[in-house]
FILO-344519 format. One record per residue: residue number from 1; residue in one letter; x, y, z of N, C-alpha, C in turn. Coordinates in steps of 0.1 Angstrom, whole numbers, plus 5000, padded with zeros to 4 digits. Atoms other than C-alpha are relative to their C-alpha. Layout:
N
<nr: NUM rest: A n_east: X n_north: Y n_up: Z ca_east: X ca_north: Y ca_up: Z c_east: X c_north: Y c_up: Z> $
...
END
This chain:
138
<nr: 1 rest: M n_east: 4990 n_north: 5005 n_up: 5010 ca_east: 0554 ca_north: 3014 ca_up: 0849 c_east: 5004 c_north: 5011 c_up: 4991> $
<nr: 2 rest: G n_east: 4995 n_north: 4989 n_up: 5008 ca_east: 0576 ca_north: 3037 ca_up: 0830 c_east: 4999 c_north: 4997 c_up: 4985> $
<nr: 3 rest: T n_east: 5001 n_north: 5002 n_up: 5015 ca_east: 0575 ca_north: 3042 ca_up: 0792 c_east: 5013 c_north: 5004 c_up: 4994> $
<nr: 4 rest: I n_east: 4988 n_north: 4998 n_up: 5008 ca_east: 0603 ca_north: 3043 ca_up: 0766 c_east: 4995 c_north: 5004 c_up: 4986> $
<nr: 5 rest: N n_east: 5003 n_north: 4996 n_up: 5014 ca_east: 0601 ca_north: 3062 ca_up: 0733 c_east: 5014 c_north: 5003 c_up: 4994> $
<nr: 6 rest: Q n_east: 4987 n_north: 4998 n_up: 5005 ca_east: 0634 ca_north: 3057 ca_up: 0716 c_east: 5002 c_north: 4991 c_up: 4988> $
<nr: 7 rest: F n_east: 4996 n_north: 5008 n_up: 5011 ca_east: 0647 ca_north: 3045 ca_up: 0682 c_east: 5015 c_north: 5001 c_up: 4997> $
<nr: 8 rest: I n_east: 4986 n_north: 5000 n_up: 5005 ca_east: 0681 ca_north: 3036 ca_up: 0669 c_east: 5000 c_north: 4994 c_up: 4986> $
<nr: 9 rest: I n_east: 4999 n_north: 5006 n_up: 5013 ca_east: 0687 ca_north: 3031 ca_up: 0632 c_east: 5014 c_north: 5002 c_up: 4995> $
<nr: 10 rest: D n_east: 4987 n_north: 4999 n_up: 5006 ca_east: 0718 ca_north: 3025 ca_up: 0612 c_east: 4998 c_north: 4996 c_up: 4985> $
<nr: 11 rest: G n_east: 5003 n_north: 5003 n_up: 5014 ca_east: 0716 ca_north: 3028 ca_up: 0574 c_east: 5006 c_north: 5011 c_up: 4992> $
<nr: 12 rest: N n_east: 4994 n_north: 4991 n_up: 5010 ca_east: 0722 ca_north: 3050 ca_up: 0544 c_east: 4989 c_north: 5010 c_up: 4996> $
<nr: 13 rest: V n_east: 5009 n_north: 4990 n_up: 5004 ca_east: 0706 ca_north: 3083 ca_up: 0534 c_east: 4996 c_north: 4997 c_up: 4985> $
<nr: 14 rest: T n_east: 5005 n_north: 5003 n_up: 5014 ca_east: 0684 ca_north: 3078 ca_up: 0503 c_east: 5001 c_north: 5011 c_up: 4990> $
<nr: 15 rest: K n_east: 4998 n_north: 4988 n_up: 5009 ca_east: 0687 ca_north: 3113 ca_up: 0488 c_east: 5005 c_north: 5011 c_up: 5008> $
<nr: 16 rest: D n_east: 4994 n_north: 4989 n_up: 4993 ca_east: 0702 ca_north: 3146 ca_up: 0496 c_east: 4990 c_north: 5006 c_up: 5010> $
<nr: 17 rest: V n_east: 5008 n_north: 4994 n_up: 4989 ca_east: 0690 ca_north: 3164 ca_up: 0528 c_east: 4992 c_north: 5012 c_up: 4995> $
<nr: 18 rest: L n_east: 5008 n_north: 4988 n_up: 5003 ca_east: 0662 ca_north: 3189 ca_up: 0525 c_east: 5000 c_north: 5009 c_up: 5013> $
<nr: 19 rest: L n_east: 4999 n_north: 4990 n_up: 4989 ca_east: 0668 ca_north: 3220 ca_up: 0547 c_east: 4989 c_north: 5010 c_up: 4999> $
<nr: 20 rest: S n_east: 5010 n_north: 4989 n_up: 4999 ca_east: 0640 ca_north: 3243 ca_up: 0557 c_east: 5000 c_north: 5006 c_up: 5013> $
<nr: 21 rest: F n_east: 5001 n_north: 4993 n_up: 4987 ca_east: 0630 ca_north: 3265 ca_up: 0586 c_east: 4986 c_north: 5000 c_up: 5005> $
<nr: 22 rest: T n_east: 5013 n_north: 4999 n_up: 4993 ca_east: 0602 ca_north: 3264 ca_up: 0611 c_east: 4995 c_north: 5014 c_up: 4999> $
<nr: 23 rest: S n_east: 5006 n_north: 4987 n_up: 5000 ca_east: 0578 ca_north: 3293 ca_up: 0614 c_east: 5008 c_north: 5009 c_up: 5009> $
<nr: 24 rest: G n_east: 4992 n_north: 4992 n_up: 4990 ca_east: 0600 ca_north: 3305 ca_up: 0643 c_east: 5014 c_north: 5002 c_up: 4995> $
<nr: 25 rest: G n_east: 4986 n_north: 4998 n_up: 5006 ca_east: 0632 ca_north: 3304 ca_up: 0621 c_east: 5010 c_north: 4989 c_up: 5004> $
<nr: 26 rest: T n_east: 4991 n_north: 5011 n_up: 4997 ca_east: 0647 ca_north: 3272 ca_up: 0635 c_east: 5003 c_north: 4991 c_up: 4988> $
<nr: 27 rest: P n_east: 4997 n_north: 5009 n_up: 5011 ca_east: 0666 ca_north: 3251 ca_up: 0609 c_east: 4994 c_north: 4986 c_up: 5003> $
<nr: 28 rest: R n_east: 5005 n_north: 5013 n_up: 4999 ca_east: 0650 ca_north: 3218 ca_up: 0602 c_east: 5004 c_north: 4992 c_up: 4987> $
<nr: 29 rest: A n_east: 4996 n_north: 5009 n_up: 5011 ca_east: 0665 ca_north: 3190 ca_up: 0581 c_east: 4992 c_north: 4988 c_up: 4999> $
<nr: 30 rest: F n_east: 5008 n_north: 5012 n_up: 5002 ca_east: 0646 ca_north: 3161 ca_up: 0566 c_east: 5007 c_north: 4991 c_up: 4990> $
<nr: 31 rest: Y n_east: 4994 n_north: 5010 n_up: 5009 ca_east: 0660 ca_north: 3130 ca_up: 0551 c_east: 4995 c_north: 4986 c_up: 5003> $
<nr: 32 rest: T n_east: 5004 n_north: 5014 n_up: 4998 ca_east: 0652 ca_north: 3093 ca_up: 0547 c_east: 5012 c_north: 4991 c_up: 5001> $
<nr: 33 rest: V n_east: 4989 n_north: 5010 n_up: 4999 ca_east: 0674 ca_north: 3065 ca_up: 0559 c_east: 4995 c_north: 4986 c_up: 4997> $
<nr: 34 rest: A n_east: 5004 n_north: 5014 n_up: 5004 ca_east: 0672 ca_north: 3031 ca_up: 0543 c_east: 5007 c_north: 4990 c_up: 5009> $
<nr: 35 rest: V n_east: 4994 n_north: 5010 n_up: 4990 ca_east: 0677 ca_north: 3002 ca_up: 0567 c_east: 4996 c_north: 4986 c_up: 4994> $
<nr: 36 rest: D n_east: 5002 n_north: 5014 n_up: 5005 ca_east: 0681 ca_north: 2966 ca_up: 0554 c_east: 4997 c_north: 4991 c_up: 5011> $
<nr: 37 rest: N n_east: 5003 n_north: 5010 n_up: 4990 ca_east: 0665 ca_north: 2938 ca_up: 0573 c_east: 5001 c_north: 4986 c_up: 4993> $
<nr: 38 rest: V n_east: 4998 n_north: 5013 n_up: 5006 ca_east: 0675 ca_north: 2902 ca_up: 0567 c_east: 4992 c_north: 4990 c_up: 5009> $
<nr: 39 rest: F n_east: 5008 n_north: 5010 n_up: 4992 ca_east: 0651 ca_north: 2874 ca_up: 0578 c_east: 4999 c_north: 4987 c_up: 4992> $
<nr: 40 rest: Y n_east: 5002 n_north: 5013 n_up: 5006 ca_east: 0644 ca_north: 2838 ca_up: 0570 c_east: 4985 c_north: 4996 c_up: 5000> $
<nr: 41 rest: E n_east: 5014 n_north: 5004 n_up: 5002 ca_east: 0611 ca_north: 2826 ca_up: 0556 c_east: 4999 c_north: 4987 c_up: 4992> $
<nr: 42 rest: D n_east: 5001 n_north: 5013 n_up: 5006 ca_east: 0603 ca_north: 2790 ca_up: 0547 c_east: 5015 c_north: 4995 c_up: 4997> $
<nr: 43 rest: G n_east: 4987 n_north: 5004 n_up: 5002 ca_east: 0640 ca_north: 2783 ca_up: 0551 c_east: 5009 c_north: 5007 c_up: 4990> $
<nr: 44 rest: K n_east: 4992 n_north: 4992 n_up: 5010 ca_east: 0651 ca_north: 2809 ca_up: 0526 c_east: 5003 c_north: 5014 c_up: 5006> $
<nr: 45 rest: K n_east: 4996 n_north: 4987 n_up: 4996 ca_east: 0670 ca_north: 2840 ca_up: 0533 c_east: 4993 c_north: 5011 c_up: 4992> $
<nr: 46 rest: R n_east: 5007 n_north: 4990 n_up: 5007 ca_east: 0650 ca_north: 2871 ca_up: 0525 c_east: 5006 c_north: 5014 c_up: 5005> $
<nr: 47 rest: E n_east: 4996 n_north: 4987 n_up: 4996 ca_east: 0658 ca_north: 2908 ca_up: 0526 c_east: 4989 c_north: 5010 c_up: 4997> $
<nr: 48 rest: K n_east: 5010 n_north: 4990 n_up: 5002 ca_east: 0636 ca_north: 2938 ca_up: 0530 c_east: 5006 c_north: 5013 c_up: 5004> $
<nr: 49 rest: T n_east: 4995 n_north: 4987 n_up: 4997 ca_east: 0644 ca_north: 2975 ca_up: 0531 c_east: 4989 c_north: 5009 c_up: 5006> $
<nr: 50 rest: D n_east: 5009 n_north: 4991 n_up: 4994 ca_east: 0626 ca_north: 2999 ca_up: 0554 c_east: 5006 c_north: 5014 c_up: 4998> $
<nr: 51 rest: Y n_east: 4996 n_north: 4986 n_up: 5002 ca_east: 0627 ca_north: 3037 ca_up: 0547 c_east: 4995 c_north: 5008 c_up: 5011> $
<nr: 52 rest: I n_east: 5004 n_north: 4992 n_up: 4988 ca_east: 0627 ca_north: 3058 ca_up: 0579 c_east: 5002 c_north: 5015 c_up: 4998> $
<nr: 53 rest: P n_east: 4999 n_north: 4986 n_up: 5002 ca_east: 0619 ca_north: 3095 ca_up: 0576 c_east: 5006 c_north: 5006 c_up: 5013> $
<nr: 54 rest: V n_east: 4993 n_north: 4994 n_up: 4988 ca_east: 0643 ca_north: 3115 ca_up: 0600 c_east: 4999 c_north: 5015 c_up: 4999> $
<nr: 55 rest: T n_east: 5000 n_north: 4985 n_up: 4999 ca_east: 0640 ca_north: 3151 ca_up: 0611 c_east: 5010 c_north: 5004 c_up: 5011> $
<nr: 56 rest: T n_east: 4991 n_north: 4994 n_up: 4990 ca_east: 0667 ca_north: 3171 ca_up: 0629 c_east: 4997 c_north: 5015 c_up: 5000> $
<nr: 57 rest: Y n_east: 5002 n_north: 4986 n_up: 4998 ca_east: 0666 ca_north: 3206 ca_up: 0642 c_east: 5012 c_north: 5007 c_up: 5005> $
<nr: 58 rest: G n_east: 4989 n_north: 4992 n_up: 4995 ca_east: 0689 ca_north: 3235 ca_up: 0650 c_east: 5013 c_north: 4997 c_up: 4993> $
<nr: 59 rest: R n_east: 4986 n_north: 5002 n_up: 5005 ca_east: 0727 ca_north: 3231 ca_up: 0646 c_east: 5001 c_north: 4986 c_up: 4994> $
<nr: 60 rest: Q n_east: 4999 n_north: 5013 n_up: 5006 ca_east: 0723 ca_north: 3194 ca_up: 0639 c_east: 4994 c_north: 5000 c_up: 4986> $
<nr: 61 rest: A n_east: 5006 n_north: 4999 n_up: 5013 ca_east: 0700 ca_north: 3202 ca_up: 0610 c_east: 5010 c_north: 5007 c_up: 4990> $
<nr: 62 rest: E n_east: 4991 n_north: 4993 n_up: 5008 ca_east: 0725 ca_north: 3226 ca_up: 0596 c_east: 5012 c_north: 4991 c_up: 4996> $
<nr: 63 rest: N n_east: 4988 n_north: 5009 n_up: 5003 ca_east: 0754 ca_north: 3201 ca_up: 0599 c_east: 4995 c_north: 4988 c_up: 4991> $
<nr: 64 rest: D n_east: 5004 n_north: 5011 n_up: 5009 ca_east: 0733 ca_north: 3173 ca_up: 0583 c_east: 4999 c_north: 5005 c_up: 4986> $
<nr: 65 rest: A n_east: 5001 n_north: 4994 n_up: 5014 ca_east: 0725 ca_north: 3196 ca_up: 0553 c_east: 5014 c_north: 5002 c_up: 4994> $
<nr: 66 rest: K n_east: 4987 n_north: 4997 n_up: 5006 ca_east: 0762 ca_north: 3204 ca_up: 0549 c_east: 5008 c_north: 4987 c_up: 4997> $
<nr: 67 rest: Y n_east: 4991 n_north: 5012 n_up: 5001 ca_east: 0777 ca_north: 3169 ca_up: 0554 c_east: 4994 c_north: 4987 c_up: 4995> $
<nr: 68 rest: L n_east: 5006 n_north: 5012 n_up: 5005 ca_east: 0751 ca_north: 3143 ca_up: 0544 c_east: 4995 c_north: 5002 c_up: 4985> $
<nr: 69 rest: K n_east: 5006 n_north: 5000 n_up: 5014 ca_east: 0742 ca_north: 3134 ca_up: 0508 c_east: 4995 c_north: 4986 c_up: 4997> $
<nr: 70 rest: K n_east: 5005 n_north: 5013 n_up: 5003 ca_east: 0726 ca_north: 3105 ca_up: 0491 c_east: 5011 c_north: 4989 c_up: 5001> $
<nr: 71 rest: G n_east: 4991 n_north: 5010 n_up: 4998 ca_east: 0743 ca_north: 3073 ca_up: 0501 c_east: 5009 c_north: 5001 c_up: 5013> $
<nr: 72 rest: S n_east: 4992 n_north: 4999 n_up: 4988 ca_east: 0759 ca_north: 3086 ca_up: 0533 c_east: 4995 c_north: 4990 c_up: 5010> $
<nr: 73 rest: A n_east: 5003 n_north: 5009 n_up: 4989 ca_east: 0761 ca_north: 3061 ca_up: 0561 c_east: 4998 c_north: 5007 c_up: 5013> $
<nr: 74 rest: V n_east: 5002 n_north: 4993 n_up: 4988 ca_east: 0746 ca_north: 3073 ca_up: 0594 c_east: 4994 c_north: 4990 c_up: 5011> $
<nr: 75 rest: N n_east: 5006 n_north: 5006 n_up: 4988 ca_east: 0736 ca_north: 3061 ca_up: 0629 c_east: 4992 c_north: 5011 c_up: 5006> $
<nr: 76 rest: V n_east: 5009 n_north: 4989 n_up: 4995 ca_east: 0706 ca_north: 3080 ca_up: 0642 c_east: 4992 c_north: 4994 c_up: 5012> $
<nr: 77 rest: M n_east: 5008 n_north: 5003 n_up: 4988 ca_east: 0690 ca_north: 3079 ca_up: 0677 c_east: 4991 c_north: 5012 c_up: 5003> $
<nr: 78 rest: G n_east: 5009 n_north: 4989 n_up: 4996 ca_east: 0660 ca_north: 3098 ca_up: 0689 c_east: 4987 c_north: 4994 c_up: 5005> $
<nr: 79 rest: S n_east: 5013 n_north: 5005 n_up: 4995 ca_east: 0623 ca_north: 3096 ca_up: 0697 c_east: 4990 c_north: 5001 c_up: 4989> $
<nr: 80 rest: I n_east: 5011 n_north: 5001 n_up: 5010 ca_east: 0591 ca_north: 3089 ca_up: 0677 c_east: 4988 c_north: 5009 c_up: 5005> $
<nr: 81 rest: R n_east: 5012 n_north: 4992 n_up: 4997 ca_east: 0562 ca_north: 3114 ca_up: 0676 c_east: 4990 c_north: 4997 c_up: 4989> $
<nr: 82 rest: S n_east: 5011 n_north: 5002 n_up: 5010 ca_east: 0528 ca_north: 3107 ca_up: 0659 c_east: 4994 c_north: 5014 c_up: 4998> $
<nr: 83 rest: W n_east: 5007 n_north: 4988 n_up: 5004 ca_east: 0508 ca_north: 3134 ca_up: 0642 c_east: 4988 c_north: 4997 c_up: 4992> $
<nr: 84 rest: Y n_east: 5012 n_north: 5002 n_up: 5008 ca_east: 0473 ca_north: 3137 ca_up: 0627 c_east: 4994 c_north: 5014 c_up: 4997> $
<nr: 85 rest: N n_east: 5007 n_north: 4988 n_up: 5004 ca_east: 0456 ca_north: 3164 ca_up: 0607 c_east: 4985 c_north: 4996 c_up: 4997> $
<nr: 86 rest: A n_east: 5014 n_north: 5004 n_up: 5002 ca_east: 0418 ca_north: 3160 ca_up: 0611 c_east: 4994 c_north: 5005 c_up: 4987> $
<nr: 87 rest: E n_east: 5006 n_north: 4994 n_up: 5012 ca_east: 0410 ca_north: 3183 ca_up: 0582 c_east: 5003 c_north: 4992 c_up: 4987> $
<nr: 88 rest: T n_east: 4996 n_north: 5008 n_up: 5012 ca_east: 0429 ca_north: 3162 ca_up: 0556 c_east: 5000 c_north: 4985 c_up: 5003> $
<nr: 89 rest: Q n_east: 5000 n_north: 5014 n_up: 4995 ca_east: 0426 ca_north: 3130 ca_up: 0576 c_east: 5013 c_north: 4993 c_up: 4996> $
<nr: 90 rest: C n_east: 4986 n_north: 5006 n_up: 5002 ca_east: 0464 ca_north: 3124 ca_up: 0572 c_east: 5007 c_north: 5000 c_up: 5013> $
<nr: 91 rest: G n_east: 4992 n_north: 5002 n_up: 4987 ca_east: 0487 ca_north: 3112 ca_up: 0599 c_east: 5013 c_north: 4993 c_up: 4997> $
<nr: 92 rest: G n_east: 4988 n_north: 5008 n_up: 5002 ca_east: 0520 ca_north: 3096 ca_up: 0604 c_east: 5009 c_north: 5001 c_up: 5012> $
<nr: 93 rest: F n_east: 4991 n_north: 5000 n_up: 4989 ca_east: 0551 ca_north: 3094 ca_up: 0625 c_east: 5012 c_north: 5009 c_up: 4996> $
<nr: 94 rest: N n_east: 4988 n_north: 4993 n_up: 5002 ca_east: 0581 ca_north: 3117 ca_up: 0629 c_east: 5011 c_north: 4993 c_up: 5008> $
<nr: 95 rest: F n_east: 4989 n_north: 5005 n_up: 4993 ca_east: 0614 ca_north: 3102 ca_up: 0638 c_east: 5010 c_north: 5012 c_up: 5003> $
<nr: 96 rest: D n_east: 4993 n_north: 4988 n_up: 4996 ca_east: 0630 ca_north: 3132 ca_up: 0656 c_east: 5014 c_north: 4995 c_up: 5006> $
<nr: 97 rest: A n_east: 4986 n_north: 5005 n_up: 4995 ca_east: 0668 ca_north: 3126 ca_up: 0660 c_east: 5005 c_north: 5009 c_up: 5011> $
<nr: 98 rest: D n_east: 4993 n_north: 4993 n_up: 4989 ca_east: 0686 ca_north: 3136 ca_up: 0692 c_east: 5015 c_north: 4999 c_up: 4997> $
<nr: 99 rest: S n_east: 4986 n_north: 5002 n_up: 5003 ca_east: 0719 ca_north: 3122 ca_up: 0679 c_east: 5002 c_north: 4994 c_up: 4987> $
<nr: 100 rest: V n_east: 4997 n_north: 5006 n_up: 5013 ca_east: 0733 ca_north: 3116 ca_up: 0645 c_east: 5015 c_north: 4999 c_up: 4999> $
<nr: 101 rest: K n_east: 4986 n_north: 5003 n_up: 5002 ca_east: 0767 ca_north: 3100 ca_up: 0639 c_east: 5003 c_north: 4996 c_up: 4985> $
<nr: 102 rest: Y n_east: 4996 n_north: 5002 n_up: 5014 ca_east: 0783 ca_north: 3101 ca_up: 0605 c_east: 5010 c_north: 4989 c_up: 4999> $
<nr: 103 rest: H n_east: 4990 n_north: 5011 n_up: 5003 ca_east: 0801 ca_north: 3070 ca_up: 0592 c_east: 5008 c_north: 5004 c_up: 4988> $
<nr: 104 rest: G n_east: 4991 n_north: 4996 n_up: 5012 ca_east: 0831 ca_north: 3076 ca_up: 0569 c_east: 5002 c_north: 5014 c_up: 5000> $
<nr: 105 rest: T n_east: 4997 n_north: 4986 n_up: 5001 ca_east: 0841 ca_north: 3109 ca_up: 0556 c_east: 4987 c_north: 5008 c_up: 4996> $
<nr: 106 rest: P n_east: 5012 n_north: 4991 n_up: 5003 ca_east: 0814 ca_north: 3137 ca_up: 0557 c_east: 5002 c_north: 5006 c_up: 4986> $
<nr: 107 rest: H n_east: 5000 n_north: 4994 n_up: 5013 ca_east: 0804 ca_north: 3151 ca_up: 0523 c_east: 4995 c_north: 5014 c_up: 5002> $
<nr: 108 rest: R n_east: 5004 n_north: 4986 n_up: 5000 ca_east: 0801 ca_north: 3188 ca_up: 0517 c_east: 4989 c_north: 5001 c_up: 4989> $
<nr: 109 rest: V n_east: 5010 n_north: 4997 n_up: 5010 ca_east: 0769 ca_north: 3198 ca_up: 0499 c_east: 5002 c_north: 5014 c_up: 4995> $
<nr: 110 rest: P n_east: 4998 n_north: 4986 n_up: 5005 ca_east: 0772 ca_north: 3228 ca_up: 0476 c_east: 4989 c_north: 5009 c_up: 5006> $
<nr: 111 rest: P n_east: 5009 n_north: 4991 n_up: 4994 ca_east: 0756 ca_north: 3259 ca_up: 0491 c_east: 4986 c_north: 5002 c_up: 4993> $
<nr: 112 rest: S n_east: 5012 n_north: 4998 n_up: 5007 ca_east: 0730 ca_north: 3261 ca_up: 0463 c_east: 4990 c_north: 4989 c_up: 5003> $
<nr: 113 rest: V n_east: 5009 n_north: 5011 n_up: 4996 ca_east: 0716 ca_north: 3227 ca_up: 0475 c_east: 4995 c_north: 5002 c_up: 5014> $
<nr: 114 rest: E n_east: 5004 n_north: 4999 n_up: 4985 ca_east: 0714 ca_north: 3237 ca_up: 0512 c_east: 4987 c_north: 5006 c_up: 5001> $
<nr: 115 rest: A n_east: 5013 n_north: 4993 n_up: 4999 ca_east: 0684 ca_north: 3259 ca_up: 0505 c_east: 4989 c_north: 4993 c_up: 4992> $
<nr: 116 rest: A n_east: 5010 n_north: 5007 n_up: 5007 ca_east: 0664 ca_north: 3232 ca_up: 0487 c_east: 4987 c_north: 5001 c_up: 5007> $
<nr: 117 rest: T n_east: 5014 n_north: 5000 n_up: 4995 ca_east: 0626 ca_north: 3233 ca_up: 0491 c_east: 4995 c_north: 4986 c_up: 5002> $
<nr: 118 rest: P n_east: 5006 n_north: 5013 n_up: 4998 ca_east: 0606 ca_north: 3204 ca_up: 0504 c_east: 4993 c_north: 4995 c_up: 4988> $
<nr: 119 rest: E n_east: 5007 n_north: 5006 n_up: 5011 ca_east: 0594 ca_north: 3181 ca_up: 0476 c_east: 4992 c_north: 4988 c_up: 5003> $
<nr: 120 rest: D n_east: 5008 n_north: 5013 n_up: 4997 ca_east: 0581 ca_north: 3150 ca_up: 0493 c_east: 4987 c_north: 5003 c_up: 5005> $
<nr: 121 rest: A n_east: 5014 n_north: 4999 n_up: 4995 ca_east: 0544 ca_north: 3147 ca_up: 0499 c_east: 5000 c_north: 4999 c_up: 5015> $
<nr: 122 rest: W n_east: 5000 n_north: 5003 n_up: 4986 ca_east: 0551 ca_north: 3134 ca_up: 0534 c_east: 5005 c_north: 5013 c_up: 5008> $
<nr: 123 rest: L n_east: 4995 n_north: 4988 n_up: 4994 ca_east: 0571 ca_north: 3166 ca_up: 0543 c_east: 4989 c_north: 5011 c_up: 4998> $
<nr: 124 rest: R n_east: 5010 n_north: 4990 n_up: 5002 ca_east: 0544 ca_north: 3188 ca_up: 0528 c_east: 4988 c_north: 4998 c_up: 5009> $
<nr: 125 rest: D n_east: 5011 n_north: 5003 n_up: 4991 ca_east: 0517 ca_north: 3170 ca_up: 0548 c_east: 5004 c_north: 5004 c_up: 5015> $
<nr: 126 rest: Y n_east: 4995 n_north: 4996 n_up: 4986 ca_east: 0538 ca_north: 3175 ca_up: 0580 c_east: 5000 c_north: 5015 c_up: 5002> $
<nr: 127 rest: D n_east: 4999 n_north: 4985 n_up: 4999 ca_east: 0544 ca_north: 3212 ca_up: 0573 c_east: 4985 c_north: 5006 c_up: 5001> $
<nr: 128 rest: A n_east: 5013 n_north: 4995 n_up: 5000 ca_east: 0507 ca_north: 3217 ca_up: 0566 c_east: 4993 c_north: 4997 c_up: 5013> $
<nr: 129 rest: A n_east: 5006 n_north: 5004 n_up: 4987 ca_east: 0496 ca_north: 3199 ca_up: 0598 c_east: 5006 c_north: 5009 c_up: 5011> $
<nr: 130 rest: E n_east: 4993 n_north: 4991 n_up: 4990 ca_east: 0522 ca_north: 3219 ca_up: 0618 c_east: 4994 c_north: 5014 c_up: 5000> $
<nr: 131 rest: G n_east: 5005 n_north: 4987 n_up: 5001 ca_east: 0508 ca_north: 3251 ca_up: 0605 c_east: 4985 c_north: 5001 c_up: 5005> $
<nr: 132 rest: S n_east: 5014 n_north: 5000 n_up: 4995 ca_east: 0472 ca_north: 3241 ca_up: 0614 c_east: 4998 c_north: 4998 c_up: 5014> $
<nr: 133 rest: G n_east: 5001 n_north: 5003 n_up: 4985 ca_east: 0480 ca_north: 3233 ca_up: 0650 c_east: 4996 c_north: 4986 c_up: 5003> $
<nr: 134 rest: Q n_east: 5005 n_north: 5013 n_up: 4998 ca_east: 0470 ca_north: 3197 ca_up: 0645 c_east: 5012 c_north: 4991 c_up: 5004> $
<nr: 135 rest: Q n_east: 4988 n_north: 5008 n_up: 4998 ca_east: 0506 ca_north: 3184 ca_up: 0649 c_east: 5009 c_north: 5008 c_up: 5009> $
<nr: 136 rest: P n_east: 4998 n_north: 5014 n_up: 4998 ca_east: 0526 ca_north: 3173 ca_up: 0668 c_east: 4993 c_north: 4995 c_up: 5012> $
<nr: 137 rest: N n_east: 5005 n_north: 5006 n_up: 4988 ca_east: 0511 ca_north: 3149 ca_up: 0693 c_east: 5012 c_north: 4996 c_up: 5009> $
<nr: 138 rest: Q n_east: 4989 n_north: 5004 n_up: 4992 ca_east: 0535 ca_north: 3146 ca_up: 0722 c_east: 4996 c_north: 4994 c_up: 5013> $
END
């Protein structure tokens, strides 16, 4: 039996893209996409928002940093990777995008923002795990 590891999300970027570089110098962009889910419970319409962390690499990462900002609508497709750092006992999932489609007019991010440093704990954990060789599990 074959396996499938693919995700498709359509939502809005929650804050401006963080652009960094891997230890090998490859551009890496990180952003979170909010996806609204509508469901019915006890006959009442309910809504819940999921926040999906997305990572892109290379030219796609550079384009994302230039053209996406908070509120931008995107469609993202890719694969999911899990990671775990035994030393800190932290783990999680990476949603690595293979394809990103921008909805509407792309936004230009000022050059001073393009070089922003990672501020999210999730991204710091990911970077630390990557440096220790504990990540990624493929």
